[in-house]
C-alpha positions in Angstrom: -5.9 43.8 -84.8 -9.4 45.0 -84.4 -10.8 41.6 -85.4 -8.6 39.9 -82.9 -9.7 42.3 -80.2 -13.3 41.9 -81.0 -13.0 38.1 -80.9 -11.3 38.2 -77.5 -14.0 40.5 -76.2 -16.8 38.3 -77.5 -15.2 35.2 -75.9 -14.8 36.9 -72.6 -18.4 38.0 -72.6 -19.5 34.4 -73.4 -17.4 33.0 -70.5 -19.0 35.5 -68.1 -22.5 34.6 -69.3 -21.7 30.9 -68.9 -20.5 31.4 -65.4 -23.5 33.5 -64.5 -25.8 31.1 -66.1 -24.9 28.2 -63.8 -27.9 26.6 -62.2 -28.5 27.4 -58.5 -27.9 23.7 -57.5 -24.4 23.7 -59.0 -23.6 27.0 -57.5 -24.8 25.7 -54.1 -22.7 22.6 -54.4 -19.6 24.7 -55.1 -20.3 26.8 -52.0 -20.7 23.7 -49.9 -17.3 22.4 -51.1 -15.6 25.7 -50.1 -17.2 25.7 -46.6 -17.1 21.9 -46.0 -15.6 22.0 -42.6 -18.0 24.5 -41.1 -21.0 22.9 -42.9 -20.1 19.5 -41.4 -20.1 20.8 -37.9 -23.4 22.6 -38.3 -24.9 19.5 -39.9 -23.6 17.3 -37.1 -24.9 19.7 -34.5 -28.4 19.7 -36.0 -28.6 15.9 -36.1 -27.9 15.3 -32.4 -29.9 17.0 -29.7 -28.0 18.3 -26.6 -27.9 15.7 -23.8 -27.6 18.2 -20.9 -30.7 20.3 -21.6 -32.3 19.4 -18.4 -36.0 20.3 -17.7 -36.4 23.4 -15.7 -39.1 22.0 -13.4 -37.1 19.0 -12.2 -38.3 17.5 -8.9 -35.0 15.7 -8.0 -31.4 16.1 -9.1 -28.0 14.9 -7.8 -24.7 16.1 -9.2 -21.7 13.7 -8.9 -18.1 14.4 -9.7 -16.0 11.3 -10.7 -12.4 10.5 -11.5 -12.0 8.3 -14.5 -8.6 6.6 -14.2 -7.4 5.5 -17.6 -5.1 2.8 -16.1 -8.2 0.8 -15.2 -9.2 -1.9 -17.7 -12.7 -0.5 -18.3 -11.3 3.0 -19.2 -8.3 2.1 -21.4 -10.5 2.6 -24.5 -10.3 6.4 -23.9 -6.5 6.3 -23.9 -5.7 4.3 -27.0 -3.9 5.3 -29.2 -1.4 7.5 -27.3 -0.6 9.4 -30.5 -3.0 10.0 -33.4 -2.7 7.3 -36.0 -4.2 8.7 -39.2 -7.8 9.5 -38.5 -7.9 7.4 -35.3 -7.3 9.3 -32.1 -8.1 9.1 -28.5 -10.5 11.4 -26.6 -8.0 14.0 -25.5 -6.5 14.4 -29.0 -10.0 15.0 -30.4 -10.9 17.6 -27.7 -7.5 19.3 -28.1 -7.9 19.7 -31.9 -11.4 21.0 -31.5 -10.3 23.6 -29.0 -7.3 24.7 -31.1 -9.4 25.0 -34.3 -11.9 27.1 -32.3 -14.9 24.7 -32.9 -15.6 24.3 -29.2 -15.0 26.6 -26.2 -12.8 25.6 -23.3 -13.5 27.0 -19.8 -11.3 27.8 -16.8 -10.8 25.2 -14.1 -11.1 27.0 -10.8 -9.1 26.0 -7.8 -12.2 25.0 -5.8 -13.1 22.5 -8.5 -16.3 24.3 -9.6 -17.1 25.1 -13.3 -18.7 28.1 -14.8 -19.8 28.0 -18.4 -20.1 31.7 -19.1 -18.1 34.0 -21.5 -16.0 35.4 -18.6 -14.4 32.0 -18.0 -13.6 31.1 -21.6 -9.9 30.4 -22.1 -8.1 31.3 -25.3 -6.3 28.3 -26.9 -3.0 30.2 -27.0 -3.1 30.9 -23.3 -3.8 27.3 -22.5 -0.8 26.2 -24.6 1.5 28.7 -22.9 0.3 27.7 -19.4 1.1 24.0 -19.9 4.3 24.6 -22.1 2.9 22.9 -25.2 5.0 23.7 -28.3 3.2 25.3 -31.2 3.9 27.7 -34.1 1.8 30.4 -35.7 1.0 30.5 -39.4 -0.1 33.6 -41.2 -3.3 33.3 -43.2 -4.9 36.0 -45.5 -2.0 38.4 -44.5 -4.0 39.3 -41.3 -5.1 36.2 -39.4 -2.9 33.7 -37.7 -3.6 30.1 -36.9 -2.0 27.8 -34.4 -0.2 24.8 -35.9 0.7 21.8 -33.6 2.1 18.5 -34.8 0.6 15.3 -33.6 3.9 14.4 -31.8 3.5 17.6 -29.7 0.0 16.8 -28.4 0.5 15.6 -24.8 -2.2 12.9 -25.2 0.1 10.3 -23.5 0.3 12.5 -20.4 -3.4 12.7 -19.9 -4.0 9.7 -17.6 -7.3 10.7 -16.1 -10.4 12.8 -16.5 -12.8 14.7 -14.2 -16.4 14.1 -15.2 -19.5 15.9 -13.9 -22.4 13.5 -13.9 -26.0 14.5 -13.2 -28.6 12.1 -12.1 -32.1 13.4 -12.3 -35.8 12.4 -12.4 -37.9 13.8 -15.1 -41.6 13.8 -13.9 -42.8 14.8 -17.4 -42.3 11.4 -18.7 -41.5 9.6 -15.5 -37.9 8.6 -16.4 -34.7 8.4 -14.3 -31.6 9.4 -16.3 -27.9 9.9 -15.7 -26.0 12.1 -18.1 -22.6 13.7 -18.3 -22.5 17.5 -18.3 -18.8 18.3 -18.5 -15.3 16.7 -18.9 -11.9 17.9 -17.7 -8.7 16.3 -18.9 -5.9 16.0 -16.3 -2.2 16.0 -17.1 0.0 13.6 -15.1 3.6 15.0 -15.1 6.6 13.8 -13.2 8.8 16.2 -11.4 12.4 16.2 -12.6 13.9 16.3 -9.1 11.5 14.4 -6.8 10.0 12.0 -9.5 6.6 12.6 -8.0 3.6 12.7 -10.2 1.7 16.0 -10.1 -1.8 16.3 -11.6 -2.8 19.4 -13.5 -6.5 19.8 -14.5 -6.4 21.6 -17.8 -9.9 22.9 -18.7 -13.6 22.1 -18.7 -15.5 21.3 -21.9 -19.3 21.0 -22.0 -20.3 17.6 -23.1 -23.1 18.8 -25.4 -20.6 20.9 -27.4 -18.4 17.9 -28.3 -21.1 15.2 -28.5 -21.7 15.7 -32.3 -18.0 14.9 -32.8 -17.9 12.0 -30.3 -20.7 10.3 -32.2 -18.5 10.0 -35.2 -15.3 8.9 -33.3 -15.0 5.1 -32.7 -13.1 3.3 -29.9 -11.5 -0.1 -29.6 -12.9 -1.5 -26.4 -11.2 -4.9 -26.3 -7.7 -6.4 -26.7 -9.2 -9.5 -28.3 -11.1 -7.7 -30.9 -9.1 -4.8 -32.5 -12.0 -3.4 -34.4 -13.1 0.1 -33.3 -16.8 -0.5 -33.3 -18.1 1.6 -30.4 -18.5 5.4 -30.6 -17.4 7.6 -27.7 -20.9 8.9 -27.2 -22.2 5.3 -26.9 -19.3 4.6 -24.5 -20.5 7.3 -22.1 -24.2 6.8 -22.7 -23.9 3.1 -21.9 -21.8 3.8 -18.8 -19.0 1.5 -19.9 -16.6 3.6 -17.9 -15.7 3.2 -14.2 -15.3 6.3 -12.1 -14.7 6.9 -8.4 -16.6 9.7 -6.7 -14.4 12.5 -5.4 -17.1 15.2 -4.8 -20.8 15.8 -4.8 -22.6 19.1 -5.0 -23.2 20.2 -1.4 -23.9 23.4 0.5 -20.5 23.5 2.1 -18.7 22.9 -1.2 -16.5 20.2 0.3 -14.8 17.3 -1.4 -14.7 13.8 0.0 -11.1 14.2 0.9 -11.9 17.2 3.2 -14.1 15.3 5.5 -12.9 11.7 5.1 -9.6 11.5 7.1 -8.5 8.0 5.9 -8.8 6.0 2.7 -11.1 3.5 4.3 -13.4 6.3 5.3 -13.4 7.7 1.8 -14.2 4.3 0.4 -17.1 3.9 2.8 -18.4 7.3 1.9 -18.2 6.5 -1.8 -20.2 3.3 -1.2 -22.7 5.1 0.8 -23.4 7.7 -2.0 -23.6 4.9 -4.6 -26.1 3.1 -2.3 -28.2 6.3 -2.1 -28.4 6.6 -5.9 -29.3 2.9 -6.3 -31.9 3.1 -3.5 -33.6 6.2 -5.0 -33.9 4.5 -8.4 -35.1 1.2 -6.9 -37.7 2.9 -4.6 -38.9 5.1 -7.4 -41.1 2.6 -9.1 -44.1 0.9 -7.5 -45.6 -0.9 -10.5 -43.5 -4.0 -10.0 -44.5 -4.2 -6.3 -48.2 -3.9 -7.2 -47.9 -6.5 -9.9 -46.1 -8.8 -7.5 -48.7 -8.7 -4.8 -51.3 -11.0 -6.5 -48.6 -13.5 -7.1 -47.6 -13.4 -3.5 -51.2 -13.8 -2.5 -51.6 -16.8 -4.7 -48.4 -18.3 -3.3 -49.7 -17.7 0.2 -53.0 -19.4 -0.5 -51.3 -22.8 -0.9 -49.7 -22.6 2.5 -53.0 -21.5 3.9 -54.6 -24.7 2.7 -51.8 -26.8 4.1 -52.1 -24.8 7.3 -55.8 -25.7 7.5 -54.9 -29.4 6.9 -52.2 -29.2 9.5 -54.7 -27.5 11.8 -57.2 -30.3 11.4 -54.6 -33.1 11.7 -53.6 -32.2 15.2 -57.2 -32.2 16.2 -57.6 -35.7 14.8 -54.4 -36.7 16.5 -55.6 -35.3 19.7 -58.8 -37.3 19.3 -56.8 -40.4 18.7 -54.6 -39.6 21.6 -57.7 -39.1 23.7 -59.0 -42.5 22.6 -55.6 -44.0 23.3 -55.6 -42.5 26.7 -59.1 -43.7 27.3 -58.0 -47.1 26.2 -55.1 -47.0 28.4 -57.3 -46.0 31.2 -59.7 -48.8 30.5 -56.8 -51.3 30.4 -55.5 -49.9 33.6 -58.9 -50.3 35.2 -59.2 -53.8 33.9 -55.8 -54.6 35.3 -56.8 -53.2 38.6 -60.0 -55.2 38.6 -58.1 -58.3 37.6 -55.6 -57.8 40.4 -58.5 -57.4 42.8 -60.1 -60.6 41.6 -56.9 -62.5 41.9 -56.3 -61.1 45.3 -59.8 -62.1 46.4 -59.4 -65.6 44.9 -56.1 -65.9 46.8 -57.7 -64.9 50.0 -60.5 -67.4 49.4 -58.0 -70.2 48.7 -56.0 -69.2 51.8 -59.1 -69.3 53.9 -60.0 -72.7 52.5 -56.5 -74.0 53.4 -56.8 -72.6 56.9 -60.2 -74.4 57.3 -58.8 -77.7 56.1 -55.8 -77.5 58.4 -58.0 -76.6 61.3 -60.4 -79.6 60.5 -57.4 -82.1 60.4 -57.5 -82.9 56.7 -54.2 -82.7 55.0 -53.9 -80.3 52.1 -53.5 -81.6 48.6 -49.9 -80.8 47.6 -49.0 -83.5 45.1 -51.3 -82.4 42.4 -49.8 -78.9 41.9 -46.2 -80.5 42.0 -47.1 -83.1 39.5 -48.6 -80.5 37.2 -45.5 -78.4 37.5 -43.2 -81.3 36.7 -45.3 -82.2 33.7 -45.0 -78.7 32.4 -41.2 -78.8 32.8 -41.0 -82.1 31.0 
């Protein structure tokens, strides 16, 4: 018995020494496997810099609020698939799971449409589920903590038909660049009333874009019905402005939306076009290098018409000289004609005076010779 006990004790000591004698690299690898989920999020956050860290000394900034309608062709990539299919899911399913797992914070949507990203406006996931009547169950973990468990079929991703997006356009004078970045996203539920069958929109919560961007960069979208390969990430989709959104509000001192001072739909459409034109005009008028580079080309182009203008300017002078000669020639011809008419007139008077002398002297005038000459000409 003593031998058996001693052997067991020796073997136990050997096992402990083997465990303690593990190299640090292997021990680190085991720790990484245990905390894989948290390690992935930290690693992803370290690889991507936040996109909404704006410079504090900005010279110009314009905040625009847009509505992204998922029924438009350009925005349907954010809606597919309605329900998660394996690892593939749409934007709302990803945001919803990140919020339930506590990886990102969700913030209150105020009635005035403003957003405040401070600890006082953070919403608990359970309160959000109770507010919008989303089914869930609680699971006990470690005999003390509870986690929320929601099936994929209970995620209301098919009811989210639009998003509110806060877009910031700014000019960074440090590197002379004009940028447009998304700052926050708010999913909107579209639910039908049981009695009136009218669609009511319920904004759910705000999420800061920089909090979810590390996860968006690893989530792909299918952007075409002809090519069913999901080859575009969500972050690239927003960075490339592949979405289409209508402006419903801008940051202003009166805190008014477009619907509050545009009485009709046509007036609202005209106001949206005016704001879009202001943004485009600011960006186009910002750069002067193209205009300066184009000036020499314009001068070279203008030099050619200048030569032609000089030629044209000289040609009319020559024409005027020619015309002057022609006029002088006409005048000389006219003077010659006048002198000829005078000579014929004087000759006629001389002949007439001769005839009168002949008549008066009694000699008959010679009339046959002119008649004979006329007859010969006729023959």
